[in-house]
C-alpha positions as a Markdown table, in Angstrom:
| # | Residue | x | y | z |
|---|---|---|---|---|
| 1 | Ile | -0.1 | 0.3 | -0.3 |
| 2 | Tyr | 3.0 | 2.7 | 0.8 |
| 3 | Pro | 4.3 | 2.5 | -2.6 |
| 4 | Ile | 1.1 | 3.0 | -4.3 |
| 5 | Val | -0.1 | 5.8 | -1.7 |
| 6 | Leu | 3.1 | 7.4 | -2.6 |
| 7 | Leu | 3.1 | 7.1 | -6.2 |
| 8 | Leu | -0.6 | 8.8 | -6.3 |
| 9 | Val | 0.8 | 11.8 | -3.8 |
| 10 | Ser | 3.5 | 12.3 | -6.0 |
| 11 | Val | 1.3 | 12.7 | -9.4 |
| 12 | Gly | -1.3 | 14.5 | -7.0 |
| 13 | Val | 1.5 | 17.2 | -5.9 |
| 14 | Ile | 3.0 | 17.6 | -9.4 |
| 15 | Ala | -0.5 | 17.7 | -11.0 |
| 16 | Ile | -1.2 | 20.7 | -8.1 |
| 17 | Leu | 2.2 | 22.1 | -9.0 |
| 18 | Met | 1.1 | 22.7 | -13.2 |
| 19 | Thr | -2.7 | 23.8 | -12.4 |
| 20 | Phe | -2.2 | 26.4 | -10.1 |
| 21 | Val | 1.6 | 26.6 | -9.2 |
| 22 | Val | 3.2 | 26.8 | -12.7 |
| 23 | Pro | 0.4 | 29.4 | -14.6 |
| 24 | Lys | 1.5 | 32.3 | -11.9 |
| 25 | Leu | 5.0 | 32.0 | -12.4 |
| 26 | Val | 5.2 | 31.3 | -16.2 |
| 27 | Ser | 3.1 | 34.3 | -16.9 |
| 28 | Met | 5.4 | 37.0 | -17.0 |
| 29 | Phe | 7.5 | 35.0 | -19.9 |
| 30 | Glu | 4.1 | 34.5 | -22.2 |
| 31 | His | 4.1 | 38.2 | -23.2 |
| 32 | Gly | 7.4 | 38.6 | -23.4 |
| 33 | Gln | 9.3 | 39.2 | -26.7 |
| 34 | Arg | 11.7 | 37.4 | -26.9 |
| 35 | Ser | 11.6 | 33.3 | -27.4 |
| 36 | Leu | 11.2 | 30.8 | -24.8 |
| 37 | Pro | 12.9 | 27.7 | -24.6 |
| 38 | Leu | 11.5 | 24.6 | -25.7 |
| 39 | Leu | 11.4 | 23.0 | -22.2 |
| 40 | Thr | 9.4 | 26.2 | -20.6 |
| 41 | Lys | 7.4 | 26.2 | -24.1 |
| 42 | Ile | 6.4 | 22.2 | -23.3 |
| 43 | Leu | 5.4 | 23.3 | -19.5 |
| 44 | Ile | 3.3 | 26.3 | -20.6 |
| 45 | Ala | 1.6 | 23.9 | -22.9 |
| 46 | Thr | 1.2 | 20.9 | -20.5 |
| 47 | Ser | 0.0 | 23.6 | -18.0 |
| 48 | Asp | -2.5 | 25.2 | -20.4 |
| 49 | Phe | -4.0 | 21.5 | -21.4 |
| 50 | Leu | -4.2 | 20.7 | -17.6 |
| 51 | Gln | -6.2 | 23.7 | -16.3 |
| 52 | Asn | -8.3 | 23.5 | -19.7 |
| 53 | His | -9.0 | 19.9 | -20.2 |
| 54 | Gly | -7.6 | 18.4 | -16.2 |
| 55 | Val | -11.9 | 17.5 | -15.4 |
| 56 | Trp | -12.4 | 15.8 | -18.8 |
| 57 | Leu | -8.8 | 13.9 | -18.5 |
| 58 | Met | -10.1 | 12.9 | -14.9 |
| 59 | Leu | -13.5 | 11.7 | -16.2 |
| 60 | Gly | -12.0 | 9.9 | -19.2 |
| 61 | Leu | -9.9 | 7.7 | -16.9 |
| 62 | Leu | -13.0 | 6.7 | -14.7 |
| 63 | Ala | -15.1 | 6.1 | -17.7 |
| 64 | Cys | -12.1 | 4.1 | -18.6 |
| 65 | Val | -11.8 | 2.0 | -15.4 |
| 66 | Val | -15.5 | 1.3 | -15.2 |
| 67 | Leu | -15.4 | 0.1 | -19.1 |
| 68 | Cys | -12.5 | -2.3 | -18.2 |
| 69 | Arg | -14.3 | -3.7 | -15.3 |
| 70 | Arg | -17.3 | -3.8 | -17.1 |
| 71 | Ala | -15.3 | -5.5 | -20.0 |
| 72 | Leu | -13.4 | -8.1 | -17.2 |
| 73 | Gln | -17.3 | -9.5 | -16.8 |
| 74 | Val | -17.0 | -11.2 | -20.1 |
| 75 | Pro | -15.7 | -14.4 | -19.8 |
| 76 | Trp | -13.2 | -14.6 | -22.9 |
| 77 | Leu | -11.7 | -11.3 | -22.1 |
| 78 | Ala | -11.5 | -12.0 | -18.5 |
| 79 | Leu | -9.6 | -15.3 | -19.5 |
| 80 | Ala | -7.3 | -13.7 | -22.3 |
| 81 | Cys | -6.2 | -10.8 | -19.5 |
| 82 | Asp | -5.4 | -13.6 | -16.9 |
| 83 | Gln | -3.5 | -15.5 | -19.8 |
| 84 | Phe | -1.2 | -12.1 | -20.2 |
| 85 | Leu | -1.1 | -11.5 | -16.6 |
| 86 | Leu | 0.5 | -14.7 | -16.1 |
| 87 | Arg | 2.9 | -13.6 | -18.8 |
| 88 | Val | 4.2 | -10.4 | -17.7 |
| 89 | Pro | 7.7 | -11.1 | -16.1 |
| 90 | Val | 7.4 | -10.0 | -12.6 |
| 91 | Leu | 3.8 | -9.7 | -12.0 |
| 92 | Gly | 3.3 | -13.1 | -13.4 |
| 93 | His | 5.4 | -15.0 | -11.4 |
| 94 | Val | 4.0 | -13.6 | -8.3 |
| 95 | Ile | 0.4 | -14.2 | -9.4 |
| 96 | Leu | 1.4 | -18.1 | -10.0 |
| 97 | Gln | 3.2 | -18.0 | -7.0 |
| 98 | Ala | 0.5 | -16.8 | -4.8 |
| 99 | Asn | -1.9 | -18.9 | -6.2 |
| 100 | Ser | -0.3 | -21.5 | -6.1 |
| 101 | Ala | 0.5 | -21.3 | -2.6 |
| 102 | Arg | -3.2 | -20.8 | -2.0 |
| 103 | Phe | -4.2 | -24.1 | -3.6 |
| 104 | Ala | -1.8 | -26.3 | -2.0 |
| 105 | Ala | -2.8 | -24.8 | 1.4 |
| 106 | Thr | -6.5 | -25.2 | 0.6 |
| 107 | Leu | -5.4 | -28.7 | -0.8 |
| 108 | Ser | -3.3 | -29.4 | 2.0 |
| 109 | Leu | -6.2 | -28.6 | 4.9 |
| 110 | Leu | -9.1 | -30.5 | 2.9 |
| 111 | Thr | -6.9 | -33.9 | 2.6 |
| 112 | Ala | -6.0 | -33.8 | 6.5 |
| 113 | Ser | -9.5 | -33.1 | 7.3 |
| 114 | Gly | -10.4 | -36.7 | 5.6 |
| 115 | Val | -12.2 | -34.8 | 2.3 |
| 116 | Pro | -12.0 | -37.3 | -0.9 |
| 117 | Leu | -9.1 | -36.2 | -3.2 |
| 118 | Leu | -11.5 | -35.3 | -5.7 |
| 119 | Glu | -13.9 | -33.4 | -3.6 |
| 120 | Ser | -10.6 | -31.5 | -2.0 |
| 121 | Leu | -9.3 | -30.7 | -5.6 |
| 122 | Lys | -12.9 | -28.9 | -6.9 |
| 123 | Ile | -12.9 | -27.0 | -3.6 |
| 124 | Ala | -9.4 | -25.9 | -3.9 |
| 125 | Ala | -10.0 | -24.8 | -7.8 |
| 126 | Asn | -12.5 | -22.0 | -6.3 |
| 127 | Val | -9.3 | -20.6 | -4.4 |
| 128 | Met | -7.8 | -19.5 | -7.4 |
| 129 | Ser | -8.1 | -15.9 | -8.2 |
| 130 | Asn | -6.6 | -16.4 | -11.9 |
| 131 | Arg | -8.8 | -18.0 | -14.6 |
| 132 | Val | -6.1 | -19.4 | -16.1 |
| 133 | Leu | -5.0 | -21.6 | -13.3 |
| 134 | Arg | -8.5 | -22.3 | -11.9 |
| 135 | Asn | -9.2 | -24.0 | -15.4 |
| 136 | Ala | -5.9 | -25.9 | -15.2 |
| 137 | Cys | -7.1 | -27.3 | -11.5 |
| 138 | Glu | -10.4 | -28.1 | -13.1 |
| 139 | Gln | -8.6 | -30.5 | -15.6 |
| 140 | Leu | -6.5 | -32.0 | -12.8 |
| 141 | Val | -9.9 | -32.8 | -11.5 |
| 142 | Ile | -11.0 | -34.3 | -14.8 |
| 143 | Ala | -7.5 | -36.3 | -14.9 |
| 144 | Val | -7.6 | -37.4 | -12.0 |
| 145 | Gln | -11.0 | -38.9 | -11.8 |
| 146 | Glu | -10.0 | -41.0 | -15.3 |
| 147 | Gly | -7.2 | -42.6 | -13.1 |
| 148 | Ser | -4.4 | -40.5 | -13.3 |
| 149 | Ser | -2.3 | -39.9 | -10.2 |
| 150 | Leu | -2.3 | -36.2 | -9.1 |
| 151 | His | 1.5 | -35.3 | -9.6 |
| 152 | Arg | 1.4 | -36.4 | -13.4 |
| 153 | Ala | -1.9 | -34.2 | -14.0 |
| 154 | Met | -0.3 | -31.8 | -12.8 |
| 155 | Asp | 3.4 | -31.9 | -14.4 |
| 156 | Lys | 1.2 | -32.8 | -17.5 |
| 157 | Gly | -0.7 | -29.2 | -17.0 |
| 158 | Asp | 3.0 | -27.5 | -17.4 |
| 159 | Ile | 1.3 | -24.7 | -15.7 |
| 160 | Phe | 2.3 | -25.3 | -11.8 |
| 161 | Pro | 5.7 | -24.8 | -10.2 |
| 162 | Pro | 8.1 | -27.7 | -10.3 |
| 163 | Leu | 8.8 | -27.6 | -6.5 |
| 164 | Leu | 4.8 | -28.2 | -6.2 |
| 165 | Val | 5.1 | -31.0 | -8.5 |
| 166 | Gln | 7.8 | -32.7 | -6.8 |
| 167 | Met | 6.2 | -32.4 | -3.5 |
| 168 | Val | 2.9 | -34.0 | -4.4 |
| 169 | Ala | 5.1 | -36.8 | -6.1 |
| 170 | Ser | 7.1 | -37.0 | -2.5 |
| 171 | Gly | 3.2 | -36.9 | -0.9 |
| 172 | Glu | 1.9 | -39.5 | -3.1 |
| 173 | Ala | 4.7 | -42.2 | -2.6 |
| 174 | Asn | 4.5 | -42.0 | 0.7 |
| 175 | Gly | 1.3 | -41.4 | 2.0 |
| 176 | Ala | 1.6 | -37.7 | 3.2 |
| 177 | Leu | 0.1 | -35.9 | 0.7 |
| 178 | Ala | -1.6 | -33.2 | 3.1 |
| 179 | Asp | 2.0 | -32.7 | 4.9 |
| 180 | Gln | 4.2 | -32.4 | 1.5 |
| 181 | Leu | 1.3 | -29.7 | 0.1 |
| 182 | Gln | 1.8 | -27.7 | 3.6 |
| 183 | Tyr | 5.1 | -27.7 | 3.5 |
| 184 | Ala | 5.3 | -26.3 | -0.2 |
| 185 | Ala | 2.2 | -24.1 | 0.8 |
| 186 | Arg | 5.0 | -22.6 | 3.1 |
| 187 | Asn | 8.0 | -22.4 | 1.2 |
| 188 | Gln | 6.1 | -20.8 | -1.8 |
| 189 | Glu | 4.6 | -18.3 | 0.9 |
| 190 | Arg | 8.6 | -17.4 | 1.6 |
| 191 | Glu | 9.5 | -17.1 | -1.6 |
| 192 | Leu | 6.7 | -14.7 | -2.8 |
| 193 | Asp | 7.3 | -12.4 | 0.4 |
| 194 | Ile | 10.9 | -12.4 | -0.3 |
| 195 | Leu | 9.9 | -11.5 | -3.8 |
| 196 | Ile | 6.9 | -8.9 | -3.2 |
| 197 | Gly | 9.7 | -7.7 | -0.4 |
| 198 | Thr | 12.3 | -7.0 | -3.0 |
| 199 | Ala | 10.0 | -5.4 | -5.5 |
| 200 | Met | 8.3 | -3.2 | -2.9 |
| 201 | Ala | 12.3 | -1.8 | -1.8 |
| 202 | Ile | 13.2 | -1.2 | -5.5 |
| 203 | Leu | 9.5 | 0.8 | -6.3 |
| 204 | Glu | 10.1 | 2.9 | -3.3 |
| 205 | Pro | 13.3 | 4.8 | -4.4 |
| 206 | Leu | 12.0 | 4.9 | -7.7 |
| 207 | Thr | 8.8 | 6.6 | -7.0 |
| 208 | Val | 10.9 | 9.1 | -5.2 |
| 209 | Val | 13.1 | 9.5 | -8.1 |
| 210 | Phe | 10.6 | 10.0 | -10.8 |
| 211 | Met | 8.8 | 12.9 | -8.2 |
| 212 | Gly | 12.2 | 14.6 | -8.3 |
| 213 | Ala | 13.1 | 13.9 | -12.2 |
| 214 | Leu | 9.9 | 16.1 | -12.7 |
| 215 | Val | 9.9 | 18.6 | -10.0 |
| 216 | Ser | 13.9 | 19.7 | -11.1 |
| 217 | Leu | 12.1 | 19.4 | -15.0 |
| 218 | Ile | 9.5 | 22.2 | -13.9 |
| 219 | Val | 11.9 | 23.8 | -11.9 |
| 220 | Met | 14.5 | 24.1 | -14.8 |
| 221 | Ala | 11.8 | 25.0 | -17.3 |
| 222 | Ile | 10.7 | 28.5 | -14.7 |
| 223 | Leu | 14.9 | 29.3 | -14.1 |
| 224 | Leu | 15.8 | 29.0 | -18.2 |
| 225 | Pro | 14.3 | 32.3 | -19.2 |
| 226 | Ile | 15.3 | 34.1 | -16.1 |
| 227 | Phe | 18.7 | 32.5 | -16.8 |
| 228 | Asp | 18.7 | 34.3 | -20.3 |
| 229 | Leu | 17.3 | 37.9 | -19.0 |
| 230 | Asn | 20.1 | 37.9 | -16.9 |
| 231 | Asn | 22.6 | 37.0 | -19.3 |
| 232 | Met | 20.8 | 40.0 | -21.1 |
| 233 | Ile | 21.1 | 42.7 | -18.4 |
């Protein structure tokens, strides 16, 4: 939550600067006879756009969010979106690890409670937030119902993490499937925590650098005409 809030605050500060502060500072340059630097012209044009069309821009963004939410209610669009998210380099790995850990923990709890494997798989499939992974779990139910072992069905699906497949194979061979699933879930949760912690540690300074760069550009765009005026004097 913290880096998201930091990013939103940064964008909000920049928007306030461009809408209310910058116009008052650069208005003294607009009526001058000298040609303004390119950076200053871009700053003035951006500020004018936000002043004149900022409300419409916000409404357009809100409309895009609403349309995207409506579009994700269409099954094939939602499935295509989930497939795309799984292919995103870092985000896809996070989604896979989170869903796999949730699936393993739920399946471990159900099998340890004496629920039949097929029924446990059907219930555990519903904890998957990603539709591609949920469909893969439903295929597991069909494969196991047809006589396949669970680890072979998972390996054939080629979507579950290799460690989870190995733990399931070990659990089926030793008769300790619930314990092995619980171990796999804890290991994936630990790996997920490390990955998210690393990503957040990188994102926070990047957000600060992003805001600092934008503020520096605004300051330079304001100071360049003043430097030119001093040189003339």
